[in-house]
Backbone as a printed PyTorch tensor [residue, N CA C, xyz], in Angstrom:
tensor([[[  2.2600,  -0.2130,  20.2420],
         [  1.9520,  -1.6230,  20.4060],
         [  0.4850,  -1.9020,  20.0530]],

        [[ -0.3900,  -1.0810,  20.5680],
         [ -1.8140,  -1.2350,  20.2990],
         [ -2.0950,  -1.0550,  18.8180]],

        [[ -1.4080,  -0.0790,  18.1990],
         [ -1.5960,   0.1900,  16.7740],
         [ -1.1720,  -1.0240,  15.9490]],

        [[ -0.0050,  -1.6190,  16.3190],
         [  0.4850,  -2.7900,  15.6050],
         [ -0.4750,  -3.9670,  15.7500]],

        [[ -1.0330,  -4.1180,  16.9400],
         [ -1.9820,  -5.1980,  17.1810],
         [ -3.2230,  -5.0370,  16.3060]],

        [[ -3.7150,  -3.7970,  16.1630],
         [ -4.9070,  -3.5430,  15.3560],
         [ -4.6330,  -3.8110,  13.8770]],

        [[ -3.4220,  -3.4410,  13.4360],
         [ -3.0480,  -3.7000,  12.0470],
         [ -3.0140,  -5.2020,  11.7850]],

        [[ -2.4040,  -5.9420,  12.7410],
         [ -2.3280,  -7.3980,  12.6060],
         [ -3.7150,  -8.0170,  12.6110]],

        [[ -4.5830,  -7.5280,  13.4820],
         [ -5.9500,  -8.0440,  13.5720],
         [ -6.7040,  -7.8020,  12.2780]],

        [[ -6.5300,  -6.6080,  11.7140],
         [ -7.1920,  -6.2720,  10.4490],
         [ -6.7110,  -7.1820,   9.3240]],

        [[ -5.3990,  -7.4720,   9.3250],
         [ -4.8440,  -8.3400,   8.2870],
         [ -5.4020,  -9.7520,   8.4040]],

        [[ -5.4780, -10.2540,   9.6180],
         [ -6.0180, -11.5900,   9.8460],
         [ -7.4830, -11.6590,   9.4230]],

        [[ -8.2480, -10.6280,   9.7720],
         [ -9.6680, -10.5760,   9.4330],
         [ -9.8530, -10.5380,   7.9130]],

        [[ -9.0260,  -9.7320,   7.2420],
         [ -9.1090,  -9.6270,   5.7850],
         [ -8.7860, -10.9520,   5.1210]],

        [[ -7.7180, -11.6120,   5.5830],
         [ -7.3400, -12.9000,   5.0190],
         [ -8.4280, -13.9330,   5.2450]],

        [[ -9.0950, -13.8470,   6.3780],
         [-10.1820, -14.7920,   6.6690],
         [-11.3240, -14.6080,   5.6940]],

        [[-11.6330, -13.3480,   5.3670],
         [-12.7040, -13.0790,   4.4020],
         [-12.3380, -13.6410,   3.0410]],

        [[-11.0690, -13.3930,   2.6000],
         [-10.6310, -13.9060,   1.3100],
         [-10.7140, -15.4250,   1.2750]],

        [[-10.3150, -16.0720,   2.3770],
         [-10.2880, -17.5260,   2.4200],
         [-11.6860, -18.1100,   2.3240]],

        [[-12.6740, -17.3670,   2.7790],
         [-14.0430, -17.8630,   2.7780],
         [-14.6680, -17.8140,   1.3890]],

        [[-14.0890, -17.0570,   0.4910],
         [-14.6440, -16.9350,  -0.8530],
         [-13.8010, -17.7510,  -1.8340]],

        [[-14.4150, -18.7620,  -2.4450],
         [-13.6900, -19.5750,  -3.4080],
         [-14.4620, -19.6440,  -4.7200]],

        [[-13.8650, -20.2880,  -5.6880],
         [-14.4610, -20.3280,  -7.0260],
         [-15.8140, -21.0240,  -7.0310]],

        [[-15.9680, -22.0920,  -6.2370],
         [-17.2490, -22.7810,  -6.2090],
         [-18.3530, -21.8670,  -5.6980]],

        [[-18.0500, -21.0530,  -4.6980],
         [-19.0440, -20.1130,  -4.1780],
         [-19.4360, -19.0850,  -5.2330]],

        [[-18.4480, -18.5940,  -5.9640],
         [-18.7340, -17.6320,  -7.0340],
         [-19.5900, -18.2860,  -8.1070]],

        [[-19.2090, -19.4950,  -8.5160],
         [-19.9610, -20.2080,  -9.5450],
         [-21.3930, -20.4940,  -9.0980]],

        [[-21.5640, -20.9210,  -7.8490],
         [-22.9040, -21.1830,  -7.3210],
         [-23.7410, -19.9030,  -7.3050]],

        [[-23.1020, -18.7910,  -6.9120],
         [-23.8160, -17.5090,  -6.8550],
         [-24.2200, -17.0470,  -8.2590]],

        [[-23.3460, -17.2460,  -9.2370],
         [-23.6740, -16.8830, -10.6170],
         [-24.8620, -17.7010, -11.1250]],

        [[-24.8900, -18.9850, -10.7720],
         [-25.9470, -19.8610, -11.2680],
         [-27.3100, -19.5180, -10.6960]],

        [[-27.3390, -18.8070,  -9.5630],
         [-28.6130, -18.4110,  -8.9550],
         [-29.2910, -17.2750,  -9.7210]],

        [[-28.5150, -16.5530, -10.5350],
         [-29.1030, -15.5140, -11.3940],
         [-29.7000, -16.2070, -12.6160]],

        [[-30.9660, -16.5560, -12.5730],
         [-31.5700, -17.3520, -13.6400],
         [-31.4170, -16.6760, -14.9930]],

        [[-31.8260, -15.4160, -15.0590],
         [-31.7020, -14.6390, -16.3000],
         [-31.0750, -13.2870, -15.9520]],

        [[-29.9600, -12.9680, -16.5780],
         [-29.2970, -11.6750, -16.3760],
         [-29.2530, -10.9400, -17.7060]],

        [[-29.6920,  -9.6820, -17.6970],
         [-29.6420,  -8.8540, -18.9000],
         [-28.8640,  -7.5760, -18.6060]],

        [[-28.2630,  -7.0170, -19.6480],
         [-27.5120,  -5.7830, -19.4710],
         [-26.9400,  -5.3000, -20.7900]],

        [[-25.9320,  -4.4420, -20.7050],
         [-25.2730,  -3.8900, -21.8810],
         [-23.8580,  -4.4250, -21.9790]],

        [[-23.3520,  -4.5460, -23.2190],
         [-21.9820,  -5.0080, -23.3970],
         [-21.2470,  -4.1540, -24.4270]],

        [[-19.9290,  -4.1490, -24.3130],
         [-19.0700,  -3.6010, -25.3530],
         [-18.0580,  -4.6810, -25.6980]],

        [[-17.6980,  -4.7750, -26.9660],
         [-16.7940,  -5.8130, -27.4520],
         [-15.6330,  -5.1790, -28.1890]],

        [[-14.4310,  -5.6650, -27.9010],
         [-13.2370,  -5.2050, -28.6020],
         [-12.4560,  -6.4190, -29.0910]],

        [[-12.3150,  -6.5250, -30.4090],
         [-11.5180,  -7.5990, -31.0090],
         [-10.2030,  -6.9910, -31.4990]],

        [[ -9.0990,  -7.3840, -30.8710],
         [ -7.8040,  -6.8170, -31.2290],
         [ -7.0380,  -7.7750, -32.1400]],

        [[ -6.5330,  -7.2390, -33.2630],
         [ -5.7160,  -8.0070, -34.1980],
         [ -4.2690,  -7.5640, -34.0490]],

        [[ -3.4060,  -8.4850, -33.6230],
         [ -1.9870,  -8.1480, -33.4540],
         [ -1.3330,  -7.8620, -34.8080]],

        [[ -1.7230,  -8.6060, -35.8280],
         [ -1.1310,  -8.4310, -37.1560],
         [ -1.4470,  -7.0580, -37.7220]],

        [[ -2.6990,  -6.6150, -37.5850],
         [ -3.1080,  -5.3040, -38.1060],
         [ -2.8490,  -4.1930, -37.1030]],

        [[ -2.5750,  -4.5720, -35.8420],
         [ -2.3650,  -3.6230, -34.7480],
         [ -3.5390,  -2.6460, -34.6280]],

        [[ -4.7180,  -3.2060, -34.6580],
         [ -5.9240,  -2.3790, -34.5200],
         [ -7.0260,  -3.1920, -33.8470]],

        [[ -8.0000,  -2.4810, -33.3000],
         [ -9.1120,  -3.1260, -32.6080],
         [-10.4310,  -2.7510, -33.2810]],

        [[-11.3000,  -3.7220, -33.4520],
         [-12.6490,  -3.4900, -33.9560],
         [-13.5950,  -3.4980, -32.7590]],

        [[-14.4510,  -2.4840, -32.6660],
         [-15.3170,  -2.3510, -31.5020],
         [-16.7900,  -2.4460, -31.8980]],

        [[-17.5840,  -3.0050, -30.9950],
         [-19.0330,  -3.0870, -31.1900],
         [-19.6930,  -3.0520, -29.8220]],

        [[-21.0210,  -2.8900, -29.8170],
         [-21.7410,  -2.7920, -28.5400],
         [-23.1940,  -3.1940, -28.7250]],

        [[-23.8510,  -3.4610, -27.6010],
         [-25.2530,  -3.8510, -27.6580],
         [-25.7450,  -4.3240, -26.3040]],

        [[-26.6660,  -5.2680, -26.3160],
         [-27.2470,  -5.8180, -25.0930],
         [-26.9590,  -7.3130, -24.9970]],

        [[-26.9170,  -7.8390, -23.7880],
         [-26.6520,  -9.2590, -23.6060],
         [-27.7070,  -9.8950, -22.7050]],

        [[-27.8280, -11.2010, -22.8470],
         [-28.6500, -12.0210, -21.9470],
         [-27.8330, -13.2300, -21.5340]],

        [[-27.7520, -13.4930, -20.2350],
         [-27.1320, -14.7150, -19.7270],
         [-28.2360, -15.5460, -19.0790]],

        [[-28.4100, -16.7620, -19.5740],
         [-29.3550, -17.7030, -18.9740],
         [-28.5160, -18.8120, -18.3550]],

        [[-28.5130, -18.9220, -17.0390],
         [-27.5960, -19.8290, -16.3460],
         [-27.7400, -21.2770, -16.8030]],

        [[-28.9400, -21.6700, -17.2360],
         [-29.1580, -23.0610, -17.6390],
         [-28.8980, -23.3000, -19.1170]],

        [[-28.7180, -22.2160, -19.9040],
         [-28.6690, -22.3830, -21.3550],
         [-27.4490, -21.7730, -22.0380]],

        [[-27.0510, -20.5680, -21.6740],
         [-25.9280, -19.9300, -22.3430],
         [-26.0650, -18.4170, -22.3780]],

        [[-25.4540, -17.8020, -23.4040],
         [-25.4430, -16.3430, -23.5160],
         [-25.9140, -15.9180, -24.8950]],

        [[-26.5210, -14.7290, -24.9470],
         [-26.9030, -14.1220, -26.2280],
         [-26.3590, -12.7010, -26.2520]],

        [[-25.7030, -12.3430, -27.3710],
         [-25.2270, -10.9770, -27.5800],
         [-26.0540, -10.3420, -28.7020]],

        [[-26.8400,  -9.3250, -28.3440],
         [-27.6360,  -8.5930, -29.3260],
         [-26.8410,  -7.3410, -29.7240]],

        [[-26.0280,  -7.4470, -30.7540],
         [-25.1850,  -6.3230, -31.1810],
         [-26.0300,  -5.2800, -31.9070]],

        [[-25.8920,  -4.0310, -31.4880],
         [-26.6330,  -2.9190, -32.0980],
         [-25.7420,  -2.0460, -32.9780]],

        [[-24.4790,  -1.8920, -32.5840],
         [-23.5340,  -1.0400, -33.3080],
         [-22.2060,  -1.7730, -33.5160]],

        [[-21.5580,  -1.6400, -34.6750],
         [-21.9590,  -0.8030, -35.8140],
         [-22.9700,  -1.4810, -36.7400]],

        [[-23.1070,  -2.8270, -36.6220],
         [-24.0410,  -3.5730, -37.4590],
         [-24.9080,  -4.4340, -36.5560]],

        [[-26.1900,  -4.4720, -36.8380],
         [-27.1160,  -5.2320, -36.0100],
         [-26.9930,  -6.7230, -36.3130]],

        [[-26.5240,  -7.4880, -35.3400],
         [-26.4330,  -8.9440, -35.4410],
         [-26.7370,  -9.5430, -34.0660]],

        [[-27.0110, -10.8280, -34.0400],
         [-27.2490, -11.5280, -32.7720],
         [-26.4640, -12.8230, -32.7690]],

        [[-25.8520, -13.1380, -31.6290],
         [-25.0890, -14.3780, -31.5030],
         [-25.4360, -15.0560, -30.1830]],

        [[-25.8710, -16.3050, -30.2630],
         [-26.1540, -17.1090, -29.0760],
         [-25.0570, -18.1440, -28.9230]],

        [[-24.5510, -18.3030, -27.7010],
         [-23.4740, -19.2490, -27.4170],
         [-23.9420, -20.2050, -26.3290]],

        [[-23.9830, -21.4940, -26.6410],
         [-24.3200, -22.5240, -25.6640],
         [-23.1820, -23.5450, -25.6550]],

        [[-23.2450, -24.5120, -24.7410],
         [-22.1800, -25.5130, -24.6850],
         [-22.2490, -26.4860, -25.8580]],

        [[-23.3580, -26.4780, -26.5940],
         [-23.5240, -27.4130, -27.7090],
         [-23.4090, -26.7730, -29.0890]],

        [[-23.7450, -25.5110, -29.2110],
         [-23.7370, -24.8740, -30.5220],
         [-23.6500, -23.3600, -30.3920]],

        [[-23.3500, -22.7040, -31.5300],
         [-23.3790, -21.2480, -31.6270],
         [-24.3360, -20.8880, -32.7620]],

        [[-25.2460, -19.9660, -32.5110],
         [-26.2490, -19.5530, -33.4930],
         [-26.0970, -18.0640, -33.7590]],

        [[-25.9070, -17.7050, -35.0310],
         [-25.7210, -16.3010, -35.4130],
         [-26.8510, -15.8590, -36.3260]],

        [[-27.3810, -14.6660, -36.0760],
         [-28.4300, -14.0840, -36.9130],
         [-27.9310, -12.7570, -37.4720]],

        [[-27.9510, -12.5950, -38.8030],
         [-27.4710, -11.3510, -39.3920],
         [-28.5660, -10.2900, -39.4320]],

        [[-28.2480,  -9.1290, -39.9860],
         [-29.1830,  -8.0030, -39.9830],
         [-30.4530,  -8.2970, -40.7710]],

        [[-30.4030,  -9.2580, -41.6900],
         [-31.5810,  -9.6120, -42.5010],
         [-32.4030, -10.7280, -41.8620]],

        [[-31.9600, -11.1990, -40.7050],
         [-32.7190, -12.2320, -40.0120],
         [-32.3200, -13.6500, -40.3660]],

        [[-31.2850, -13.8350, -41.1960],
         [-30.8390, -15.1780, -41.5650],
         [-29.9890, -15.7630, -40.4450]],

        [[-30.2850, -16.9970, -40.0630],
         [-29.5770, -17.6480, -38.9660],
         [-28.6290, -18.7410, -39.4750]],

        [[-27.4580, -18.8070, -38.8460],
         [-26.4600, -19.8250, -39.1720],
         [-26.0360, -20.5110, -37.8830]],

        [[-26.0520, -21.8420, -37.8860],
         [-25.7050, -22.5960, -36.6790],
         [-24.3870, -23.3360, -36.8860]],

        [[-23.5210, -23.2620, -35.8720],
         [-22.2680, -24.0080, -35.8670],
         [-22.2930, -24.9320, -34.6650]],

        [[-22.1990, -26.2250, -34.9040],
         [-22.1630, -27.1830, -33.8060],
         [-20.8210, -27.1040, -33.0850]],

        [[-20.8260, -27.4290, -31.8060],
         [-19.6310, -27.2860, -30.9940],
         [-18.4130, -28.0090, -31.5490]],

        [[-18.6080, -29.1980, -32.1140],
         [-17.4890, -29.9820, -32.6090],
         [-16.8170, -29.4020, -33.8370]],

        [[-17.4460, -28.4310, -34.4930],
         [-16.8970, -27.8560, -35.7150],
         [-15.8250, -26.8000, -35.4550]],

        [[-15.7350, -26.3180, -34.2360],
         [-14.7540, -25.2890, -33.8980],
         [-14.2550, -25.5450, -32.4810]],

        [[-13.0220, -26.0480, -32.3520],
         [-12.5130, -26.4700, -31.0430],
         [-12.3890, -25.3100, -30.0600]],

        [[-11.9200, -24.1480, -30.5410],
         [-11.7510, -23.0120, -29.6400],
         [-13.1070, -22.5070, -29.1760]],

        [[-14.0680, -22.3860, -30.1050],
         [-15.4170, -21.9830, -29.7200],
         [-15.9840, -22.9700, -28.7010]],

        [[-15.7930, -24.2690, -28.9930],
         [-16.3470, -25.2990, -28.1150],
         [-15.7590, -25.1980, -26.7120]],

        [[-14.4410, -24.9120, -26.6220],
         [-13.7920, -24.7650, -25.3210],
         [-14.3510, -23.5650, -24.5690]],

        [[-14.4720, -22.4110, -25.2510],
         [-14.9990, -21.1990, -24.6350],
         [-16.4270, -21.4340, -24.1330]],

        [[-17.2410, -22.0420, -24.9710],
         [-18.6380, -22.2740, -24.6160],
         [-18.7650, -23.2310, -23.4350]],

        [[-17.9710, -24.3110, -23.4540],
         [-18.0530, -25.3000, -22.3780],
         [-17.6000, -24.7210, -21.0440]],

        [[-16.5370, -23.9400, -21.0670],
         [-15.9900, -23.3920, -19.8320],
         [-16.9040, -22.3330, -19.2220]],

        [[-17.4020, -21.4120, -20.0550],
         [-18.2810, -20.3710, -19.5280],
         [-19.6090, -20.9740, -19.0730]],

        [[-20.1080, -21.9520, -19.8190],
         [-21.3550, -22.6130, -19.4360],
         [-21.2020, -23.3120, -18.0870]],

        [[-20.0590, -23.9730, -17.8930],
         [-19.8100, -24.6600, -16.6240],
         [-19.7480, -23.6730, -15.4700]],

        [[-19.0870, -22.5340, -15.6810],
         [-18.9490, -21.5360, -14.6220],
         [-20.2980, -20.9450, -14.2320]],

        [[-21.1090, -20.5840, -15.2300],
         [-22.3860, -19.9280, -14.9420],
         [-23.4600, -20.9020, -14.4550]],

        [[-23.2480, -22.1950, -14.6580],
         [-24.2380, -23.1760, -14.2030],
         [-23.8700, -23.8060, -12.8660]],

        [[-22.6750, -23.4740, -12.3420],
         [-22.2450, -24.0310, -11.0690],
         [-21.5880, -25.3940, -11.1850]],

        [[-21.3680, -25.8720, -12.4350],
         [-20.7980, -27.2030, -12.6570],
         [-19.2950, -27.0960, -12.9140]],

        [[-18.5160, -26.8310, -11.8720],
         [-17.0770, -26.6350, -12.0410],
         [-16.3560, -27.9220, -12.4380]],

        [[-16.9070, -29.0680, -12.0980],
         [-16.2730, -30.3320, -12.4620],
         [-16.1080, -30.4260, -13.9790]],

        [[-17.1170, -29.9570, -14.7080],
         [-17.0450, -29.9820, -16.1690],
         [-15.9470, -29.0620, -16.6780]],

        [[-15.7930, -27.8930, -16.0410],
         [-14.7540, -26.9500, -16.4510],
         [-13.3650, -27.5070, -16.1670]],

        [[-13.1910, -28.1650, -15.0160],
         [-11.8860, -28.6670, -14.6070],
         [-11.4200, -29.8400, -15.4600]],

        [[-12.3460, -30.5010, -16.1380],
         [-11.9660, -31.5770, -17.0500],
         [-11.2310, -31.0220, -18.2680]],

        [[-11.5650, -29.7940, -18.6390],
         [-11.0280, -29.2240, -19.8710],
         [ -9.9760, -28.1480, -19.6560]],

        [[ -9.8290, -27.6570, -18.4210],
         [ -8.9130, -26.5440, -18.2010],
         [ -8.3680, -26.5200, -16.7830]],

        [[ -7.2020, -25.9050, -16.6400],
         [ -6.6830, -25.5810, -15.3170],
         [ -7.3010, -24.2550, -14.9060]],

        [[ -7.8480, -24.1820, -13.6920],
         [ -8.5380, -22.9930, -13.2370],
         [ -7.7210, -22.3010, -12.1510]],

        [[ -7.3600, -21.0520, -12.3740],
         [ -6.6460, -20.2570, -11.3680],
         [ -7.5620, -19.1390, -10.8940]],

        [[ -7.9300, -19.1700,  -9.5990],
         [ -8.9030, -18.2300,  -9.0420],
         [ -8.2220, -17.2460,  -8.0990]],

        [[ -8.6510, -15.9770,  -8.1710],
         [ -8.1690, -14.9690,  -7.2240],
         [ -9.3400, -14.0920,  -6.8060]],

        [[ -9.2460, -13.5430,  -5.5840],
         [-10.3370, -12.7340,  -5.0280],
         [ -9.7420, -11.6430,  -4.1500]],

        [[-10.2050, -10.4120,  -4.3570],
         [ -9.7290,  -9.2920,  -3.5430],
         [-10.8570,  -8.2820,  -3.3870]],

        [[-11.1660,  -7.9430,  -2.1280],
         [-12.2800,  -7.0400,  -1.8930],
         [-13.5660,  -7.6940,  -2.3660]],

        [[-14.2540,  -7.0420,  -3.2940],
         [-15.4560,  -7.6210,  -3.8960],
         [-15.1890,  -8.1500,  -5.3020]],

        [[-13.9360,  -8.1230,  -5.7240],
         [-13.5870,  -8.4810,  -7.0950],
         [-13.0130,  -9.8920,  -7.1850]],

        [[-13.5110, -10.6730,  -8.1310],
         [-13.0020, -12.0180,  -8.3540],
         [-12.5460, -12.1810,  -9.7940]],

        [[-11.6640, -13.1390, -10.0010],
         [-11.1710, -13.4290, -11.3500],
         [-10.7890, -14.8950, -11.4390]],

        [[-11.1200, -15.5130, -12.5590],
         [-10.6800, -16.8770, -12.8110],
         [-10.0350, -16.9410, -14.1880]],

        [[ -8.8360, -17.5060, -14.2320],
         [ -8.1330, -17.7180, -15.4910],
         [ -8.2360, -19.1910, -15.8330]],

        [[ -8.6100, -19.4660, -17.0710],
         [ -8.8210, -20.8380, -17.5100],
         [ -7.8020, -21.1670, -18.5990]],

        [[ -6.9280, -22.1330, -18.3140],
         [ -5.8820, -22.5330, -19.2480],
         [ -6.2530, -23.8900, -19.8410]],

        [[ -6.4790, -23.9730, -21.1530],
         [ -6.9380, -25.2260, -21.7600],
         [ -5.9310, -26.3570, -21.5970]],

        [[ -6.4490, -27.5830, -21.4490],
         [ -5.6050, -28.7680, -21.2960],
         [ -5.3170, -29.4330, -22.6480]],

        [[ -6.2550, -29.3460, -23.5770],
         [ -6.1130, -29.9940, -24.8760],
         [ -4.9470, -29.3800, -25.6580]],

        [[ -4.0340, -30.2200, -26.1440],
         [ -2.8180, -29.7370, -26.8050],
         [ -3.1240, -28.9290, -28.0640]],

        [[ -4.0910, -29.3680, -28.8500],
         [ -4.4040, -28.6550, -30.1030],
         [ -5.0100, -27.2890, -29.8200]],

        [[ -5.7710, -27.1660, -28.7280],
         [ -6.3450, -25.8720, -28.3550],
         [ -5.2720, -24.9740, -27.7510]],

        [[ -4.3960, -25.5510, -26.9270],
         [ -3.3130, -24.7910, -26.3140],
         [ -2.3950, -24.1730, -27.3640]],

        [[ -2.2820, -24.8090, -28.5170],
         [ -1.4200, -24.2880, -29.5800],
         [ -1.9490, -22.9760, -30.1440]],

        [[ -3.2600, -22.7290, -29.9750],
         [ -3.8720, -21.5120, -30.5310],
         [ -4.3620, -20.5510, -29.4530]],

        [[ -4.8710, -21.0960, -28.3490],
         [ -5.4890, -20.2790, -27.3040],
         [ -4.6350, -20.3010, -26.0420]],

        [[ -4.2240, -19.1170, -25.5770],
         [ -3.4160, -19.0410, -24.3570],
         [ -4.2790, -19.2040, -23.1130]],

        [[ -5.3390, -18.4080, -23.0030],
         [ -6.1880, -18.5010, -21.8220],
         [ -7.5020, -17.7620, -22.0380]],

        [[ -8.4460, -18.0560, -21.1580],
         [ -9.7130, -17.3350, -21.0580],
         [ -9.7750, -16.7530, -19.6550]],

        [[-10.0730, -15.4670, -19.5410],
         [-10.1940, -14.8300, -18.2310],
         [-11.6130, -14.3120, -18.0510]],

        [[-12.2220, -14.6560, -16.9330],
         [-13.5510, -14.1420, -16.5880],
         [-13.4370, -13.4640, -15.2290]],

        [[-13.9200, -12.2320, -15.1250],
         [-13.8110, -11.4670, -13.8820],
         [-15.1470, -10.8310, -13.5460]],

        [[-15.3140, -10.4790, -12.2630],
         [-16.5650,  -9.8530, -11.8590],
         [-16.5340,  -9.4020, -10.4190]],

        [[-17.7120,  -9.1670,  -9.8530],
         [-17.8360,  -8.7160,  -8.4680],
         [-18.7600,  -9.6650,  -7.7070]],

        [[-18.5140,  -9.7640,  -6.3880],
         [-19.2710, -10.6720,  -5.5350],
         [-19.5140,  -9.9810,  -4.2010]],

        [[-20.7780,  -9.8600,  -3.8230],
         [-21.1210,  -9.2450,  -2.5440],
         [-22.2760, -10.0290,  -1.9310]],

        [[-22.7420,  -9.5760,  -0.7830],
         [-23.8720, -10.2430,  -0.1320],
         [-25.1230, -10.1800,  -0.9970]],

        [[-25.2270,  -9.1110,  -1.7940],
         [-26.4310,  -8.9080,  -2.5910],
         [-26.4450,  -9.7720,  -3.8550]],

        [[-25.3180,  -9.8270,  -4.5680],
         [-25.3290, -10.5210,  -5.8460],
         [-23.9220, -10.7990,  -6.3400]],

        [[-23.8390, -11.6410,  -7.3590],
         [-22.5780, -11.9530,  -8.0140],
         [-22.7780, -11.8130,  -9.5160]],

        [[-21.8930, -11.0810, -10.1880],
         [-22.0160, -10.8710, -11.6250],
         [-20.6490, -10.9640, -12.2850]],

        [[-20.6480, -11.2880, -13.5710],
         [-19.4480, -11.2260, -14.3950],
         [-19.4330,  -9.8740, -15.1010]],

        [[-18.3160,  -9.1960, -15.0710],
         [-18.2090,  -7.8770, -15.6970],
         [-17.2420,  -7.8660, -16.8750]],

        [[-16.4760,  -8.9440, -17.0360],
         [-15.4760,  -8.9680, -18.1040],
         [-15.1590, -10.4040, -18.5000]],

        [[-15.0540, -10.6440, -19.8130],
         [-14.6290, -11.9360, -20.3400],
         [-13.6400, -11.6810, -21.4640]],

        [[-12.4820, -12.3340, -21.3730],
         [-11.4160, -12.0870, -22.3470],
         [-10.8310, -13.4160, -22.8350]],

        [[-10.6050, -13.4930, -24.1440],
         [ -9.8800, -14.6120, -24.7380],
         [ -8.5580, -14.0700, -25.2750]],

        [[ -7.4480, -14.7170, -24.8970],
         [ -6.1230, -14.3060, -25.3540],
         [ -5.5350, -15.4360, -26.1920]],

        [[ -5.1430, -15.1130, -27.4300],
         [ -4.6420, -16.1280, -28.3530],
         [ -3.1220, -16.1010, -28.4290]],

        [[ -2.5440, -17.2120, -28.8670],
         [ -1.0950, -17.3540, -28.9400],
         [ -0.4630, -16.3680, -29.9220]],

        [[ -1.2060, -15.9570, -30.9550],
         [ -0.6520, -15.0390, -31.9570],
         [ -0.7400, -13.5720, -31.5450]],

        [[ -1.2190, -13.3060, -30.3110],
         [ -1.3150, -11.9310, -29.8270],
         [ -2.6850, -11.3030, -29.9900]],

        [[ -3.5850, -11.9600, -30.7010],
         [ -4.9550, -11.4640, -30.8330],
         [ -5.6930, -11.6230, -29.4970]],

        [[ -6.7490, -10.8510, -29.3240],
         [ -7.5660, -10.9860, -28.1150],
         [ -8.9960, -10.5400, -28.3950]],

        [[ -9.9100, -11.0630, -27.6080],
         [-11.3210, -10.6870, -27.6760],
         [-11.7730, -10.3330, -26.2660]],

        [[-12.3050,  -9.1320, -26.0860],
         [-12.6970,  -8.6570, -24.7550],
         [-14.1460,  -8.2180, -24.7360]],

        [[-14.9490,  -8.8470, -23.8710],
         [-16.3220,  -8.4220, -23.6080],
         [-16.3480,  -7.7270, -22.2510]],

        [[-16.9720,  -6.5610, -22.1900],
         [-17.2000,  -5.8760, -20.9200],
         [-18.7030,  -5.7710, -20.7040]],

        [[-19.1820,  -6.2350, -19.5410],
         [-20.6120,  -6.3140, -19.2390],
         [-20.9680,  -5.3360, -18.1240]],

        [[-22.1010,  -4.6490, -18.2670],
         [-22.5010,  -3.6450, -17.2710],
         [-24.0300,  -3.5360, -17.2320]],

        [[-24.5210,  -2.7450, -16.2710],
         [-25.9610,  -2.4870, -16.1090],
         [-26.7580,  -3.7800, -15.9490]],

        [[-26.2820,  -4.6720, -15.0780],
         [-26.9250,  -5.9680, -14.8900],
         [-28.3090,  -5.8340, -14.2500]],

        [[-29.2810,  -6.5620, -14.7960],
         [-30.6180,  -6.6720, -14.2070],
         [-31.0110,  -8.1470, -14.2140]],

        [[-31.8490,  -8.5520, -13.2570],
         [-32.1440,  -9.9720, -13.0650],
         [-33.6290, -10.2680, -13.2620]],

        [[-33.8890, -11.4000, -13.9200],
         [-35.2550, -11.7930, -14.2610],
         [-35.4120, -13.3050, -14.0570]],

        [[-36.6590, -13.7710, -14.1210],
         [-36.9400, -15.1900, -13.8930],
         [-37.2120, -15.9740, -15.1700]],

        [[-37.6350, -15.2930, -16.2270],
         [-38.0130, -16.0090, -17.4410],
         [-37.4010, -15.3770, -18.6920]],

        [[-37.2540, -16.2000, -19.7270],
         [-36.7800, -15.7350, -21.0260],
         [-37.9260, -15.1660, -21.8440]],

        [[-37.6120, -14.2470, -22.7350],
         [-38.6040, -13.7840, -23.6940],
         [-38.7390, -14.8410, -24.7940]],

        [[-39.7850, -14.7490, -25.5980],
         [-39.9540, -15.7000, -26.6970],
         [-38.8040, -15.6060, -27.6920]],

        [[-38.3200, -14.3890, -27.9270],
         [-37.2000, -14.2030, -28.8450],
         [-35.9480, -14.8920, -28.3050]],

        [[-35.6730, -14.7290, -27.0180],
         [-34.5090, -15.3850, -26.4130],
         [-34.6490, -16.9040, -26.4720]],

        [[-35.8570, -17.3950, -26.2180],
         [-36.0890, -18.8480, -26.2700],
         [-35.7710, -19.4120, -27.6470]],

        [[-36.0600, -18.6400, -28.6880],
         [-35.8310, -19.1340, -30.0440],
         [-34.3530, -19.3750, -30.3290]],

        [[-33.4600, -18.6720, -29.6120],
         [-32.0280, -18.8830, -29.7960],
         [-31.5080, -20.0720, -28.9900]],

        [[-32.2500, -20.4510, -27.9750],
         [-31.8460, -21.5690, -27.1210],
         [-32.6900, -22.8270, -27.3970]],

        [[-33.4010, -22.8660, -28.5250],
         [-34.4100, -23.8730, -28.7580],
         [-33.9290, -25.3100, -28.5190]],

        [[-32.6810, -25.6210, -28.8700],
         [-32.2020, -26.9980, -28.6990],
         [-31.9010, -27.3110, -27.2290]],

        [[-31.7660, -26.2720, -26.4060],
         [-31.4560, -26.4930, -24.9980],
         [-32.6930, -26.4730, -24.1220]],

        [[-33.8390, -26.1020, -24.6710],
         [-35.0600, -25.9410, -23.8690],
         [-35.8550, -27.2610, -23.8400]]])
């Protein structure tokens, strides 16, 4: 009897902890990390070719501006993603900018991730249905686009990470397409800072 009572008590306590953690809390905690830097690996899977292309490098997340991927392998390139534009720099230093309106799927990905990392969930909910789950220290949010033309190509965006008393970070971001293709970013070795470098600022120039 005592054993059963303890099991029941533990279950109630666990459920209470889960109930206390919601998507807004995760989003608010993410937004408190002003500048996050670390390492990433990227896997782009093509269903038609049945193969994956892999790359790796370093990343920067600026909660007020967006993300930068500094790819080191196999080819050195840099890509900045904000809610307004995407800026790509090739190995020779040439930069190409794509405005958000020129690519609907890019624009959706940028708007949703920007909303999550800035704590502005209202903006994300305007464009997508958000399904949140939390277990232990692990959280996950699945974002299903509302726009019919985007839904025809993009199935969902999944962002997952960990949340504790010390910090909250994203460790994985995945885009799943209707044709079976997928793009997976895995983030690790997170470190936190207060300011951007001059190089990072140059990629966010329109947002600064």
